[in-house]
mmCIF file as gemmi writes it, N, C-alpha and C atoms, coordinates in Angstrom:
data_model
loop_
_atom_site.group_PDB
_atom_site.id
_atom_site.type_symbol
_atom_site.label_atom_id
_atom_site.label_alt_id
_atom_site.label_comp_id
_atom_site.label_asym_id
_atom_site.label_entity_id
_atom_site.label_seq_id
_atom_site.pdbx_PDB_ins_code
_atom_site.Cartn_x
_atom_site.Cartn_y
_atom_site.Cartn_z
_atom_site.occupancy
_atom_site.B_iso_or_equiv
_atom_site.pdbx_formal_charge
_atom_site.auth_seq_id
_atom_site.auth_asym_id
_atom_site.pdbx_PDB_model_num
ATOM 1 N N . MET Axp A 1 ? 86.724 111.168 110.269 1 0 ? 1 A 1
ATOM 2 C CA . MET Axp A 1 ? 85.555 111.617 109.564 1 0 ? 1 A 1
ATOM 3 C C . MET Axp A 1 ? 86.003 112.522 108.418 1 0 ? 1 A 1
ATOM 4 N N . VAL Axp A 2 ? 85.404 112.301 107.265 1 0 ? 2 A 1
ATOM 5 C CA . VAL Axp A 2 ? 85.636 113.151 106.101 1 0 ? 2 A 1
ATOM 6 C C . VAL Axp A 2 ? 84.305 113.792 105.766 1 0 ? 2 A 1
ATOM 7 N N . MET Axp A 3 ? 84.3 115.125 105.659 1 0 ? 3 A 1
ATOM 8 C CA . MET Axp A 3 ? 83.051 115.827 105.423 1 0 ? 3 A 1
ATOM 9 C C . MET Axp A 3 ? 83.228 116.82 104.287 1 0 ? 3 A 1
ATOM 10 N N . GLY Axp A 4 ? 82.295 116.776 103.311 1 0 ? 4 A 1
ATOM 11 C CA . GLY Axp A 4 ? 82.334 117.687 102.184 1 0 ? 4 A 1
ATOM 12 C C . GLY Axp A 4 ? 82.049 119.12 102.598 1 0 ? 4 A 1
ATOM 13 N N . LYS Axp A 5 ? 82.598 120.054 101.84 1 0 ? 5 A 1
ATOM 14 C CA . LYS Axp A 5 ? 82.409 121.474 102.089 1 0 ? 5 A 1
ATOM 15 C C . LYS Axp A 5 ? 80.923 121.825 101.991 1 0 ? 5 A 1
ATOM 16 N N . GLY Axp A 6 ? 80.442 122.593 102.954 1 0 ? 6 A 1
ATOM 17 C CA . GLY Axp A 6 ? 79.072 123.063 102.935 1 0 ? 6 A 1
ATOM 18 C C . GLY Axp A 6 ? 78.061 122.12 103.56 1 0 ? 6 A 1
ATOM 19 N N . THR Axp A 7 ? 78.499 120.975 104.087 1 0 ? 7 A 1
ATOM 20 C CA . THR Axp A 7 ? 77.579 120.032 104.737 1 0 ? 7 A 1
ATOM 21 C C . THR Axp A 7 ? 76.843 120.738 105.869 1 0 ? 7 A 1
ATOM 22 N N . ILE Axp A 8 ? 75.537 120.515 105.943 1 0 ? 8 A 1
ATOM 23 C CA . ILE Axp A 8 ? 74.707 121.137 106.973 1 0 ? 8 A 1
ATOM 24 C C . ILE Axp A 8 ? 74.284 120.06 107.965 1 0 ? 8 A 1
ATOM 25 N N . ILE Axp A 9 ? 74.587 120.29 109.253 1 0 ? 9 A 1
ATOM 26 C CA . ILE Axp A 9 ? 74.262 119.323 110.298 1 0 ? 9 A 1
ATOM 27 C C . ILE Axp A 9 ? 73.393 120.007 111.337 1 0 ? 9 A 1
ATOM 28 N N . GLY Axp A 10 ? 72.239 119.395 111.651 1 0 ? 10 A 1
ATOM 29 C CA . GLY Axp A 10 ? 71.287 119.948 112.607 1 0 ? 10 A 1
ATOM 30 C C . GLY Axp A 10 ? 71.713 119.734 114.046 1 0 ? 10 A 1
ATOM 31 N N . ASN Axp A 11 ? 70.771 119.938 114.944 1 0 ? 11 A 1
ATOM 32 C CA . ASN Axp A 11 ? 70.995 119.797 116.385 1 0 ? 11 A 1
ATOM 33 C C . ASN Axp A 11 ? 70.822 118.353 116.83 1 0 ? 11 A 1
ATOM 34 N N . ASN Axp A 12 ? 71.552 117.972 117.87 1 0 ? 12 A 1
ATOM 35 C CA . ASN Axp A 12 ? 71.436 116.668 118.51 1 0 ? 12 A 1
ATOM 36 C C . ASN Axp A 12 ? 71.663 115.524 117.52 1 0 ? 12 A 1
ATOM 37 N N . VAL Axp A 13 ? 72.698 115.642 116.72 1 0 ? 13 A 1
ATOM 38 C CA . VAL Axp A 13 ? 73.045 114.611 115.738 1 0 ? 13 A 1
ATOM 39 C C . VAL Axp A 13 ? 74.187 113.777 116.298 1 0 ? 13 A 1
ATOM 40 N N . ASN Axp A 14 ? 74.056 112.456 116.224 1 0 ? 14 A 1
ATOM 41 C CA . ASN Axp A 14 ? 75.064 111.532 116.719 1 0 ? 14 A 1
ATOM 42 C C . ASN Axp A 14 ? 75.773 110.923 115.52 1 0 ? 14 A 1
ATOM 43 N N . LEU Axp A 15 ? 77.011 111.345 115.266 1 0 ? 15 A 1
ATOM 44 C CA . LEU Axp A 15 ? 77.808 110.855 114.146 1 0 ? 15 A 1
ATOM 45 C C . LEU Axp A 15 ? 78.855 109.877 114.669 1 0 ? 15 A 1
ATOM 46 N N . SER Axp A 16 ? 78.83 108.66 114.183 1 0 ? 16 A 1
ATOM 47 C CA . SER Axp A 16 ? 79.777 107.645 114.63 1 0 ? 16 A 1
ATOM 48 C C . SER Axp A 16 ? 81.093 107.734 113.863 1 0 ? 16 A 1
ATOM 49 N N . GLN Axp A 17 ? 82.038 106.893 114.245 1 0 ? 17 A 1
ATOM 50 C CA . GLN Axp A 17 ? 83.377 106.913 113.66 1 0 ? 17 A 1
ATOM 51 C C . GLN Axp A 17 ? 83.386 106.448 112.198 1 0 ? 17 A 1
ATOM 52 N N . PHE Axp A 18 ? 84.415 106.871 111.474 1 0 ? 18 A 1
ATOM 53 C CA . PHE Axp A 18 ? 84.68 106.469 110.09 1 0 ? 18 A 1
ATOM 54 C C . PHE Axp A 18 ? 83.546 106.859 109.141 1 0 ? 18 A 1
ATOM 55 N N . LEU Axp A 19 ? 83.006 108.036 109.335 1 0 ? 19 A 1
ATOM 56 C CA . LEU Axp A 19 ? 81.915 108.544 108.508 1 0 ? 19 A 1
ATOM 57 C C . LEU Axp A 19 ? 82.478 109.372 107.357 1 0 ? 19 A 1
ATOM 58 N N . ASN Axp A 20 ? 81.946 109.168 106.155 1 0 ? 20 A 1
ATOM 59 C CA . ASN Axp A 20 ? 82.316 109.966 104.991 1 0 ? 20 A 1
ATOM 60 C C . ASN Axp A 20 ? 81.068 110.635 104.442 1 0 ? 20 A 1
ATOM 61 N N . ILE Axp A 21 ? 81.108 111.968 104.331 1 0 ? 21 A 1
ATOM 62 C CA . ILE Axp A 21 ? 79.994 112.715 103.76 1 0 ? 21 A 1
ATOM 63 C C . ILE Axp A 21 ? 80.548 113.487 102.575 1 0 ? 21 A 1
ATOM 64 N N . GLY Axp A 22 ? 80.163 113.068 101.386 1 0 ? 22 A 1
ATOM 65 C CA . GLY Axp A 22 ? 80.647 113.718 100.182 1 0 ? 22 A 1
ATOM 66 C C . GLY Axp A 22 ? 79.513 114.039 99.242 1 0 ? 22 A 1
ATOM 67 N N . THR Axp A 23 ? 79.858 114.479 98.05 1 0 ? 23 A 1
ATOM 68 C CA . THR Axp A 23 ? 78.859 114.765 97.036 1 0 ? 23 A 1
ATOM 69 C C . THR Axp A 23 ? 79.491 114.645 95.66 1 0 ? 23 A 1
ATOM 70 N N . ASN Axp A 24 ? 78.704 114.246 94.708 1 0 ? 24 A 1
ATOM 71 C CA . ASN Axp A 24 ? 79.195 114.149 93.334 1 0 ? 24 A 1
ATOM 72 C C . ASN Axp A 24 ? 78.913 115.401 92.53 1 0 ? 24 A 1
ATOM 73 N N . TYR Axp A 25 ? 78.056 116.293 93.049 1 0 ? 25 A 1
ATOM 74 C CA . TYR Axp A 25 ? 77.622 117.445 92.271 1 0 ? 25 A 1
ATOM 75 C C . TYR Axp A 25 ? 77.954 118.783 92.914 1 0 ? 25 A 1
ATOM 76 N N . GLY Axp A 26 ? 78.727 118.8 93.979 1 0 ? 26 A 1
ATOM 77 C CA . GLY Axp A 26 ? 79.138 120.041 94.61 1 0 ? 26 A 1
ATOM 78 C C . GLY Axp A 26 ? 78.078 120.688 95.482 1 0 ? 26 A 1
ATOM 79 N N . THR Axp A 27 ? 76.968 119.996 95.728 1 0 ? 27 A 1
ATOM 80 C CA . THR Axp A 27 ? 75.949 120.525 96.626 1 0 ? 27 A 1
ATOM 81 C C . THR Axp A 27 ? 76.042 119.789 97.949 1 0 ? 27 A 1
ATOM 82 N N . PRO Axp A 28 ? 75.78 120.479 99.062 1 0 ? 28 A 1
ATOM 83 C CA . PRO Axp A 28 ? 76.012 119.862 100.37 1 0 ? 28 A 1
ATOM 84 C C . PRO Axp A 28 ? 74.954 118.85 100.768 1 0 ? 28 A 1
ATOM 85 N N . ALA Axp A 29 ? 75.358 117.918 101.603 1 0 ? 29 A 1
ATOM 86 C CA . ALA Axp A 29 ? 74.421 117.012 102.257 1 0 ? 29 A 1
ATOM 87 C C . ALA Axp A 29 ? 73.764 117.777 103.399 1 0 ? 29 A 1
ATOM 88 N N . ILE Axp A 30 ? 72.511 117.427 103.704 1 0 ? 30 A 1
ATOM 89 C CA . ILE Axp A 30 ? 71.788 118.048 104.805 1 0 ? 30 A 1
ATOM 90 C C . ILE Axp A 30 ? 71.377 116.947 105.775 1 0 ? 30 A 1
ATOM 91 N N . ILE Axp A 31 ? 71.823 117.089 107.018 1 0 ? 31 A 1
ATOM 92 C CA . ILE Axp A 31 ? 71.472 116.142 108.072 1 0 ? 31 A 1
ATOM 93 C C . ILE Axp A 31 ? 70.632 116.914 109.076 1 0 ? 31 A 1
ATOM 94 N N . ASP Axp A 32 ? 69.374 116.544 109.202 1 0 ? 32 A 1
ATOM 95 C CA . ASP Axp A 32 ? 68.426 117.271 110.041 1 0 ? 32 A 1
ATOM 96 C C . ASP Axp A 32 ? 68.633 116.954 111.522 1 0 ? 32 A 1
ATOM 97 N N . ASN Axp A 33 ? 67.762 117.441 112.381 1 0 ? 33 A 1
ATOM 98 C CA . ASN Axp A 33 ? 67.857 117.284 113.835 1 0 ? 33 A 1
ATOM 99 C C . ASN Axp A 33 ? 67.578 115.854 114.291 1 0 ? 33 A 1
ATOM 100 N N . ASN Axp A 34 ? 68.194 115.471 115.41 1 0 ? 34 A 1
ATOM 101 C CA . ASN Axp A 34 ? 67.949 114.202 116.098 1 0 ? 34 A 1
ATOM 102 C C . ASN Axp A 34 ? 68.221 112.989 115.223 1 0 ? 34 A 1
ATOM 103 N N . VAL Axp A 35 ? 69.314 113.002 114.515 1 0 ? 35 A 1
ATOM 104 C CA . VAL Axp A 35 ? 69.675 111.909 113.607 1 0 ? 35 A 1
ATOM 105 C C . VAL Axp A 35 ? 70.824 111.106 114.208 1 0 ? 35 A 1
ATOM 106 N N . TYR Axp A 36 ? 70.756 109.787 114.054 1 0 ? 36 A 1
ATOM 107 C CA . TYR Axp A 36 ? 71.86 108.9 114.423 1 0 ? 36 A 1
ATOM 108 C C . TYR Axp A 36 ? 72.421 108.293 113.145 1 0 ? 36 A 1
ATOM 109 N N . ILE Axp A 37 ? 73.745 108.375 112.977 1 0 ? 37 A 1
ATOM 110 C CA . ILE Axp A 37 ? 74.412 107.743 111.833 1 0 ? 37 A 1
ATOM 111 C C . ILE Axp A 37 ? 75.471 106.799 112.392 1 0 ? 37 A 1
ATOM 112 N N . GLY Axp A 38 ? 75.324 105.516 112.095 1 0 ? 38 A 1
ATOM 113 C CA . GLY Axp A 38 ? 76.224 104.487 112.609 1 0 ? 38 A 1
ATOM 114 C C . GLY Axp A 38 ? 77.618 104.558 112.011 1 0 ? 38 A 1
ATOM 115 N N . PRO Axp A 39 ? 78.52 103.712 112.496 1 0 ? 39 A 1
ATOM 116 C CA . PRO Axp A 39 ? 79.906 103.706 112.027 1 0 ? 39 A 1
ATOM 117 C C . PRO Axp A 39 ? 80.035 103.205 110.59 1 0 ? 39 A 1
ATOM 118 N N . ASN Axp A 40 ? 81.09 103.652 109.938 1 0 ? 40 A 1
ATOM 119 C CA . ASN Axp A 40 ? 81.463 103.223 108.588 1 0 ? 40 A 1
ATOM 120 C C . ASN Axp A 40 ? 80.402 103.526 107.543 1 0 ? 40 A 1
ATOM 121 N N . VAL Axp A 41 ? 79.688 104.616 107.707 1 0 ? 41 A 1
ATOM 122 C CA . VAL Axp A 41 ? 78.669 105.019 106.736 1 0 ? 41 A 1
ATOM 123 C C . VAL Axp A 41 ? 79.301 105.937 105.705 1 0 ? 41 A 1
ATOM 124 N N . CYS Axp A 42 ? 78.887 105.77 104.463 1 0 ? 42 A 1
ATOM 125 C CA . CYS Axp A 42 ? 79.377 106.591 103.363 1 0 ? 42 A 1
ATOM 126 C C . CYS Axp A 42 ? 78.196 107.266 102.677 1 0 ? 42 A 1
ATOM 127 N N . ASN Axp A 43 ? 78.224 108.578 102.64 1 0 ? 43 A 1
ATOM 128 C CA . ASN Axp A 43 ? 77.194 109.358 101.953 1 0 ? 43 A 1
ATOM 129 C C . ASN Axp A 43 ? 77.82 109.836 100.647 1 0 ? 43 A 1
ATOM 130 N N . VAL Axp A 44 ? 77.373 109.299 99.515 1 0 ? 44 A 1
ATOM 131 C CA . VAL Axp A 44 ? 78.041 109.593 98.243 1 0 ? 44 A 1
ATOM 132 C C . VAL Axp A 44 ? 77.258 110.545 97.345 1 0 ? 44 A 1
ATOM 133 N N . GLU Axp A 45 ? 76.177 111.06 97.806 1 0 ? 45 A 1
ATOM 134 C CA . GLU Axp A 45 ? 75.378 111.985 97.008 1 0 ? 45 A 1
ATOM 135 C C . GLU Axp A 45 ? 74.977 113.19 97.838 1 0 ? 45 A 1
ATOM 136 N N . ASP Axp A 46 ? 74.364 114.161 97.207 1 0 ? 46 A 1
ATOM 137 C CA . ASP Axp A 46 ? 73.857 115.351 97.893 1 0 ? 46 A 1
ATOM 138 C C . ASP Axp A 46 ? 72.445 115.048 98.382 1 0 ? 46 A 1
ATOM 139 N N . VAL Axp A 47 ? 72.349 114.408 99.528 1 0 ? 47 A 1
ATOM 140 C CA . VAL Axp A 47 ? 71.082 113.908 100.051 1 0 ? 47 A 1
ATOM 141 C C . VAL Axp A 47 ? 70.646 114.682 101.287 1 0 ? 47 A 1
ATOM 142 N N . LYS Axp A 48 ? 69.373 114.499 101.645 1 0 ? 48 A 1
ATOM 143 C CA . LYS Axp A 48 ? 68.847 115.039 102.894 1 0 ? 48 A 1
ATOM 144 C C . LYS Axp A 48 ? 68.416 113.863 103.763 1 0 ? 48 A 1
ATOM 145 N N . ILE Axp A 49 ? 68.857 113.895 105.018 1 0 ? 49 A 1
ATOM 146 C CA . ILE Axp A 49 ? 68.441 112.905 106.005 1 0 ? 49 A 1
ATOM 147 C C . ILE Axp A 49 ? 67.492 113.629 106.946 1 0 ? 49 A 1
ATOM 148 N N . GLY Axp A 50 ? 66.23 113.186 106.988 1 0 ? 50 A 1
ATOM 149 C CA . GLY Axp A 50 ? 65.185 113.861 107.753 1 0 ? 50 A 1
ATOM 150 C C . GLY Axp A 50 ? 65.327 113.715 109.254 1 0 ? 50 A 1
ATOM 151 N N . CYS Axp A 51 ? 64.578 114.536 109.977 1 0 ? 51 A 1
ATOM 152 C CA . CYS Axp A 51 ? 64.57 114.529 111.447 1 0 ? 51 A 1
ATOM 153 C C . CYS Axp A 51 ? 64.274 113.133 111.991 1 0 ? 51 A 1
ATOM 154 N N . ASN Axp A 52 ? 64.904 112.805 113.084 1 0 ? 52 A 1
ATOM 155 C CA . ASN Axp A 52 ? 64.663 111.578 113.847 1 0 ? 52 A 1
ATOM 156 C C . ASN Axp A 52 ? 64.997 110.303 113.082 1 0 ? 52 A 1
ATOM 157 N N . ALA Axp A 53 ? 65.832 110.369 112.072 1 0 ? 53 A 1
ATOM 158 C CA . ALA Axp A 53 ? 66.205 109.181 111.303 1 0 ? 53 A 1
ATOM 159 C C . ALA Axp A 53 ? 67.389 108.473 111.955 1 0 ? 53 A 1
ATOM 160 N N . SER Axp A 54 ? 67.495 107.174 111.724 1 0 ? 54 A 1
ATOM 161 C CA . SER Axp A 54 ? 68.639 106.369 112.154 1 0 ? 54 A 1
ATOM 162 C C . SER Axp A 54 ? 69.207 105.66 110.935 1 0 ? 54 A 1
ATOM 163 N N . ILE Axp A 55 ? 70.526 105.721 110.793 1 0 ? 55 A 1
ATOM 164 C CA . ILE Axp A 55 ? 71.208 105.085 109.67 1 0 ? 55 A 1
ATOM 165 C C . ILE Axp A 55 ? 72.094 103.98 110.221 1 0 ? 55 A 1
ATOM 166 N N . GLY Axp A 56 ? 71.897 102.747 109.733 1 0 ? 56 A 1
ATOM 167 C CA . GLY Axp A 56 ? 72.641 101.591 110.221 1 0 ? 56 A 1
ATOM 168 C C . GLY Axp A 56 ? 74.097 101.595 109.796 1 0 ? 56 A 1
ATOM 169 N N . ALA Axp A 57 ? 74.918 100.892 110.543 1 0 ? 57 A 1
ATOM 170 C CA . ALA Axp A 57 ? 76.353 100.787 110.295 1 0 ? 57 A 1
ATOM 171 C C . ALA Axp A 57 ? 76.635 100.252 108.903 1 0 ? 57 A 1
ATOM 172 N N . GLY Axp A 58 ? 77.634 100.838 108.249 1 0 ? 58 A 1
ATOM 173 C CA . GLY Axp A 58 ? 78.095 100.365 106.955 1 0 ? 58 A 1
ATOM 174 C C . GLY Axp A 58 ? 77.217 100.744 105.773 1 0 ? 58 A 1
ATOM 175 N N . ALA Axp A 59 ? 76.204 101.55 105.989 1 0 ? 59 A 1
ATOM 176 C CA . ALA Axp A 59 ? 75.286 101.922 104.908 1 0 ? 59 A 1
ATOM 177 C C . ALA Axp A 59 ? 75.978 102.824 103.883 1 0 ? 59 A 1
ATOM 178 N N . VAL Axp A 60 ? 75.498 102.755 102.652 1 0 ? 60 A 1
ATOM 179 C CA . VAL Axp A 60 ? 75.929 103.675 101.596 1 0 ? 60 A 1
ATOM 180 C C . VAL Axp A 60 ? 74.69 104.482 101.205 1 0 ? 60 A 1
ATOM 181 N N . ILE Axp A 61 ? 74.697 105.769 101.577 1 0 ? 61 A 1
ATOM 182 C CA . ILE Axp A 61 ? 73.531 106.621 101.37 1 0 ? 61 A 1
ATOM 183 C C . ILE Axp A 61 ? 73.595 107.239 99.976 1 0 ? 61 A 1
ATOM 184 N N . THR Axp A 62 ? 72.624 106.9 99.135 1 0 ? 62 A 1
ATOM 185 C CA . THR Axp A 62 ? 72.584 107.403 97.758 1 0 ? 62 A 1
ATOM 186 C C . THR Axp A 62 ? 71.291 108.137 97.442 1 0 ? 62 A 1
ATOM 187 N N . LYS Axp A 63 ? 70.383 108.229 98.431 1 0 ? 63 A 1
ATOM 188 C CA . LYS Axp A 63 ? 69.102 108.905 98.215 1 0 ? 63 A 1
ATOM 189 C C . LYS Axp A 63 ? 68.622 109.505 99.529 1 0 ? 63 A 1
ATOM 190 N N . ASP Axp A 64 ? 67.65 110.411 99.44 1 0 ? 64 A 1
ATOM 191 C CA . ASP Axp A 64 ? 67.102 111.049 100.63 1 0 ? 64 A 1
ATOM 192 C C . ASP Axp A 64 ? 66.469 110.014 101.556 1 0 ? 64 A 1
ATOM 193 N N . ILE Axp A 65 ? 66.588 110.267 102.861 1 0 ? 65 A 1
ATOM 194 C CA . ILE Axp A 65 ? 65.979 109.417 103.874 1 0 ? 65 A 1
ATOM 195 C C . ILE Axp A 65 ? 64.893 110.258 104.558 1 0 ? 65 A 1
ATOM 196 N N . PRO Axp A 66 ? 63.645 109.778 104.561 1 0 ? 66 A 1
ATOM 197 C CA . PRO Axp A 66 ? 62.557 110.57 105.143 1 0 ? 66 A 1
ATOM 198 C C . PRO Axp A 66 ? 62.642 110.662 106.665 1 0 ? 66 A 1
ATOM 199 N N . GLU Axp A 67 ? 61.882 111.603 107.217 1 0 ? 67 A 1
ATOM 200 C CA . GLU Axp A 67 ? 61.8 111.748 108.67 1 0 ? 67 A 1
ATOM 201 C C . GLU Axp A 67 ? 61.313 110.452 109.307 1 0 ? 67 A 1
ATOM 202 N N . ASN Axp A 68 ? 61.779 110.212 110.526 1 0 ? 68 A 1
ATOM 203 C CA . ASN Axp A 68 ? 61.318 109.086 111.351 1 0 ? 68 A 1
ATOM 204 C C . ASN Axp A 68 ? 61.581 107.712 110.742 1 0 ? 68 A 1
ATOM 205 N N . ALA Axp A 69 ? 62.602 107.596 109.921 1 0 ? 69 A 1
ATOM 206 C CA . ALA Axp A 69 ? 62.901 106.32 109.267 1 0 ? 69 A 1
ATOM 207 C C . ALA Axp A 69 ? 64.164 105.698 109.842 1 0 ? 69 A 1
ATOM 208 N N . THR Axp A 70 ? 64.205 104.378 109.826 1 0 ? 70 A 1
ATOM 209 C CA . THR Axp A 70 ? 65.425 103.629 110.092 1 0 ? 70 A 1
ATOM 210 C C . THR Axp A 70 ? 65.824 103.016 108.762 1 0 ? 70 A 1
ATOM 211 N N . ALA Axp A 71 ? 67.063 103.264 108.356 1 0 ? 71 A 1
ATOM 212 C CA . ALA Axp A 71 ? 67.511 102.814 107.044 1 0 ? 71 A 1
ATOM 213 C C . ALA Axp A 71 ? 68.9 102.193 107.153 1 0 ? 71 A 1
ATOM 214 N N . ALA Axp A 72 ? 69.186 101.238 106.262 1 0 ? 72 A 1
ATOM 215 C CA . ALA Axp A 72 ? 70.488 100.571 106.243 1 0 ? 72 A 1
ATOM 216 C C . ALA Axp A 72 ? 70.67 99.901 104.892 1 0 ? 72 A 1
ATOM 217 N N . GLY Axp A 73 ? 71.884 99.418 104.651 1 0 ? 73 A 1
ATOM 218 C CA . GLY Axp A 73 ? 72.146 98.62 103.471 1 0 ? 73 A 1
ATOM 219 C C . GLY Axp A 73 ? 73.034 99.298 102.449 1 0 ? 73 A 1
ATOM 220 N N . VAL Axp A 74 ? 73.401 98.512 101.434 1 0 ? 74 A 1
ATOM 221 C CA . VAL Axp A 74 ? 74.243 98.984 100.341 1 0 ? 74 A 1
ATOM 222 C C . VAL Axp A 74 ? 73.578 98.581 99.031 1 0 ? 74 A 1
ATOM 223 N N . PRO Axp A 75 ? 72.945 99.505 98.312 1 0 ? 75 A 1
ATOM 224 C CA . PRO Axp A 75 ? 72.65 100.885 98.708 1 0 ? 75 A 1
ATOM 225 C C . PRO Axp A 75 ? 71.563 100.919 99.783 1 0 ? 75 A 1
ATOM 226 N N . ILE Axp A 76 ? 71.424 102.063 100.392 1 0 ? 76 A 1
ATOM 227 C CA . ILE Axp A 76 ? 70.523 102.204 101.539 1 0 ? 76 A 1
ATOM 228 C C . ILE Axp A 76 ? 69.056 102.015 101.159 1 0 ? 76 A 1
ATOM 229 N N . ASN Axp A 77 ? 68.295 101.421 102.077 1 0 ? 77 A 1
ATOM 230 C CA . ASN Axp A 77 ? 66.846 101.262 101.945 1 0 ? 77 A 1
ATOM 231 C C . ASN Axp A 77 ? 66.206 101.522 103.297 1 0 ? 77 A 1
ATOM 232 N N . VAL Axp A 78 ? 65.011 102.099 103.284 1 0 ? 78 A 1
ATOM 233 C CA . VAL Axp A 78 ? 64.271 102.308 104.525 1 0 ? 78 A 1
ATOM 234 C C . VAL Axp A 78 ? 63.765 100.954 105 1 0 ? 78 A 1
ATOM 235 N N . LEU Axp A 79 ? 64.05 100.627 106.256 1 0 ? 79 A 1
ATOM 236 C CA . LEU Axp A 79 ? 63.632 99.352 106.833 1 0 ? 79 A 1
ATOM 237 C C . LEU Axp A 79 ? 62.291 99.462 107.54 1 0 ? 79 A 1
ATOM 238 N N . TYR Axp A 80 ? 62.112 100.521 108.317 1 0 ? 80 A 1
ATOM 239 C CA . TYR Axp A 80 ? 60.855 100.729 109.033 1 0 ? 80 A 1
ATOM 240 C C . TYR Axp A 80 ? 60.794 102.142 109.582 1 0 ? 80 A 1
ATOM 241 N N . TYR Axp A 81 ? 59.637 102.494 110.134 1 0 ? 81 A 1
ATOM 242 C CA . TYR Axp A 81 ? 59.407 103.81 110.728 1 0 ? 81 A 1
ATOM 243 C C . TYR Axp A 81 ? 59.074 103.707 112.213 1 0 ? 81 A 1
ATOM 244 N N . ASN Axp A 82 ? 59.396 102.606 112.867 1 0 ? 82 A 1
ATOM 245 C CA . ASN Axp A 82 ? 59.049 102.371 114.26 1 0 ? 82 A 1
ATOM 246 C C . ASN Axp A 82 ? 60.236 102.686 115.17 1 0 ? 82 A 1
ATOM 247 N N . ASN Axp A 83 ? 60.14 103.761 115.988 1 0 ? 83 A 1
ATOM 248 C CA . ASN Axp A 83 ? 61.148 104.114 116.984 1 0 ? 83 A 1
ATOM 249 C C . ASN Axp A 83 ? 62.539 104.353 116.389 1 0 ? 83 A 1
ATOM 250 N N . PRO Axp A 84 ? 62.659 105.166 115.339 1 0 ? 84 A 1
ATOM 251 C CA . PRO Axp A 84 ? 63.948 105.332 114.691 1 0 ? 84 A 1
ATOM 252 C C . PRO Axp A 84 ? 64.974 106.12 115.486 1 0 ? 84 A 1
ATOM 253 N N . ASP Axp A 85 ? 64.528 107.027 116.359 1 0 ? 85 A 1
ATOM 254 C CA . ASP Axp A 85 ? 65.493 107.885 117.046 1 0 ? 85 A 1
ATOM 255 C C . ASP Axp A 85 ? 65.933 107.339 118.386 1 0 ? 85 A 1
ATOM 256 N N . ARG Axp A 86 ? 65.819 106.05 118.608 1 0 ? 86 A 1
ATOM 257 C CA . ARG Axp A 86 ? 66.148 105.471 119.91 1 0 ? 86 A 1
ATOM 258 C C . ARG Axp A 86 ? 67.6 105.686 120.31 1 0 ? 86 A 1
ATOM 259 N N . PHE Axp A 87 ? 68.504 105.962 119.368 1 0 ? 87 A 1
ATOM 260 C CA . PHE Axp A 87 ? 69.914 106.147 119.686 1 0 ? 87 A 1
ATOM 261 C C . PHE Axp A 87 ? 70.248 107.582 120.052 1 0 ? 87 A 1
ATOM 262 N N . VAL Axp A 88 ? 69.365 108.53 119.796 1 0 ? 88 A 1
ATOM 263 C CA . VAL Axp A 88 ? 69.672 109.925 120.074 1 0 ? 88 A 1
ATOM 264 C C . VAL Axp A 88 ? 68.757 110.575 121.091 1 0 ? 88 A 1
ATOM 265 N N . LYS Axp A 89 ? 67.557 110.04 121.311 1 0 ? 89 A 1
ATOM 266 C CA . LYS Axp A 89 ? 66.597 110.749 122.144 1 0 ? 89 A 1
ATOM 267 C C . LYS Axp A 89 ? 67.025 110.851 123.602 1 0 ? 89 A 1
ATOM 268 N N . ASN Axp A 90 ? 67.89 109.998 124.09 1 0 ? 90 A 1
ATOM 269 C CA . ASN Axp A 90 ? 68.337 110.057 125.474 1 0 ? 90 A 1
ATOM 270 C C . ASN Axp A 90 ? 69.575 110.925 125.667 1 0 ? 90 A 1
ATOM 271 N N . GLN Axp A 91 ? 70.12 111.464 124.606 1 0 ? 91 A 1
ATOM 272 C CA . GLN Axp A 91 ? 71.33 112.274 124.699 1 0 ? 91 A 1
ATOM 273 C C . GLN Axp A 91 ? 71.024 113.672 125.237 1 0 ? 91 A 1
ATOM 274 N N . TYR Axp A 92 ? 70.417 114.49 124.429 1 0 ? 92 A 1
ATOM 275 C CA . TYR Axp A 92 ? 70.085 115.873 124.777 1 0 ? 92 A 1
ATOM 276 C C . TYR Axp A 92 ? 68.691 116.154 124.239 1 0 ? 92 A 1
ATOM 277 N N . PRO Axp A 93 ? 67.684 116.152 125.076 1 0 ? 93 A 1
ATOM 278 C CA . PRO Axp A 93 ? 66.316 116.363 124.582 1 0 ? 93 A 1
ATOM 279 C C . PRO Axp A 93 ? 66.209 117.692 123.842 1 0 ? 93 A 1
ATOM 280 N N . VAL Axp A 94 ? 65.659 117.638 122.642 1 0 ? 94 A 1
ATOM 281 C CA . VAL Axp A 94 ? 65.465 118.832 121.818 1 0 ? 94 A 1
ATOM 282 C C . VAL Axp A 94 ? 64.035 118.807 121.316 1 0 ? 94 A 1
ATOM 283 N N . GLU Axp A 95 ? 63.34 119.932 121.459 1 0 ? 95 A 1
ATOM 284 C CA . GLU Axp A 95 ? 61.982 120.036 120.938 1 0 ? 95 A 1
ATOM 285 C C . GLU Axp A 95 ? 62.059 120.208 119.433 1 0 ? 95 A 1
ATOM 286 N N . VAL Axp A 96 ? 61.353 119.373 118.711 1 0 ? 96 A 1
ATOM 287 C CA . VAL Axp A 96 ? 61.316 119.466 117.249 1 0 ? 96 A 1
ATOM 288 C C . VAL Axp A 96 ? 59.913 119.861 116.853 1 0 ? 96 A 1
ATOM 289 N N . SER Axp A 97 ? 59.792 121.026 116.233 1 0 ? 97 A 1
ATOM 290 C CA . SER Axp A 97 ? 58.467 121.454 115.794 1 0 ? 97 A 1
ATOM 291 C C . SER Axp A 97 ? 58.147 120.815 114.457 1 0 ? 97 A 1
ATOM 292 N N . LYS Axp A 98 ? 56.897 120.412 114.306 1 0 ? 98 A 1
ATOM 293 C CA . LYS Axp A 98 ? 56.486 119.755 113.059 1 0 ? 98 A 1
ATOM 294 C C . LYS Axp A 98 ? 55.396 120.544 112.402 1 0 ? 98 A 1
């Protein structure tokens, strides 16, 4: 895993192997609570990944991902908002206030 300086990672985040989190502008990426990020994902911008989001394997993240979204692709696109946190909710239950 390669992670840029200042990256902020929330609680109950599942980071898979071969993950790269960088930035082109020197500002940190923000990964909120209860997020799953699949293997071989590359974050190339200073983006925010919202609570309960899931990122598919091999995605290239170039923009913010909203809460409760499942996103994948090169470049990344939101696929749907149905049951996005299925990969993290059984790990360590965390109350998320909204």
